[in-house]
C-alpha positions, 0 to 999 in steps of 0.5 A, a space after each residue: 224068393 220066387 215062391 214068396 213073391 208069387 204067393 204075396 202077389 197072388 194072395 193080395 190080388 185074391 184078397 182085392 176081390 172080384 170088384 177090385 176093392 183096393 183102397 182109394 184116397 187123395 195121395 199125390 200122383 205117383 209119378 209127380 210125388 216120386 219124382 221129387 225123391 232122391 232114392 228113386 234115382 237108384 233104380 236108373 243108370 244102365 242102358 237097356 238092350 235095344 231088343 229088350 223093352 224098346 218102347 219108350 215112355 214119358 216120365 210117370 209124372 207127365 202121363 195123362 191123368 187117366 193113364 193108370 198103368 203108367 202111374 202104377 208103374 211109376 209108383 212101383 219103379 220109383 217107390 218100391 225098387 229102390 227100397 227092396 230089402 229095406 222096409 224102414 226106408 220105404 216107409 219113410 219115403 212114403 211118409 215123406 210124400 204124405 202117402 197115408 197108411 191104410 188101416 191095419 185090417 186093410 193092410 192085413 188083407 193085402 199082406 194076407 196076414 204077413 207082418 208089414 204096412 200098406 199105403 194109399 197111393 191113389 190119385 185121379 188116375 186110379 186106386 193104388 196101394 203101396 204094400 210093404 212087408 217086413 221082410 223087404 218085399 214091396 208091391 203095388 196093387 191096383 183094381 182096374 188094369 188089363 194085362 197087355 196095358 200093364 205089361 206094356 207100361 212095365 217094360 216101357 218103365 224099365 226102359 225109361 229108368 235105364 234098367 236092363 231087363 229080361 222076361 224069364 217066365 210067363 204062364 197062367 197061374 197054377 193055382 188060379 187059372 184066371 191070373 197070368 204071371 210074368 216074371 222079370 229079371 231087372 238090373 242096374 249095375 251090380 244091383 238086381 231085382 226079381 219082379 213079378 207081374 200078376 194080372 187077370 189074363 182076360 179083361 179089366 181087373 186087378 193087377 199087381 207088381 211085386 219086387 224082391 232082390 235077385 
C-alpha cells in the first residue's frame, strides 16, 4: 500500500507539469462545501497528543480566500479521508457538492492511466483536483504550494479534526530528487489512514496529498 500511495502521488505530480496545470473551475470552496456533509465528521473524534501537531487551525471554510494550503487540506480531510476504500461514496459526495467531473483525458493524466475519476475542486483560493481511483485511494492535487506551508496546514488540519497522527517517514523522493515526501499515520479510534504528502522541496510548485487505509 505504501508503494501504491507513493506511485500515485509521484506520477500525478509529474503529470501536472512544471507550470502546475491542475484544472481550474468554479466549484464551491473546499471548506465551506465540505463542512455541510455529514460523512466529513467521520474523520474527527479523537484528541491529538499534545506533542503531535500542536498548532491549531480554524475550520477550512473560515480561512482567508488566499489560504490555498488550508483549503487544500480542508478538501482532503473532509472529502478524501472519510471515503478511503469507498470510491462510490466519495464520488456521490463530490456530486452532491456540485464538484464537476474532469474530462476523461485529464483524469487519466492525474491517475496515470489507472481506472478512476477526478473532480474539479478549484475555488478563488487556487486550483485543486480531487482524484479518486477505483481501488479506493483518494488524492487532492494543487498547482501552487510550498512544502512548509502544506506541511503546517496538514498537521494543523489533523489537530483541528481531532485526529491522532505521527510522522513516520520523510525523505527526498528516490526517483525525482526535486520532490520531498512526508508519510504520516493518522487515526480516529480504530480507523487508521496512511497519508502521503508530496511537494517540491524548494520553492513554489505542485503539491499532493494521498490517503489510503492503514
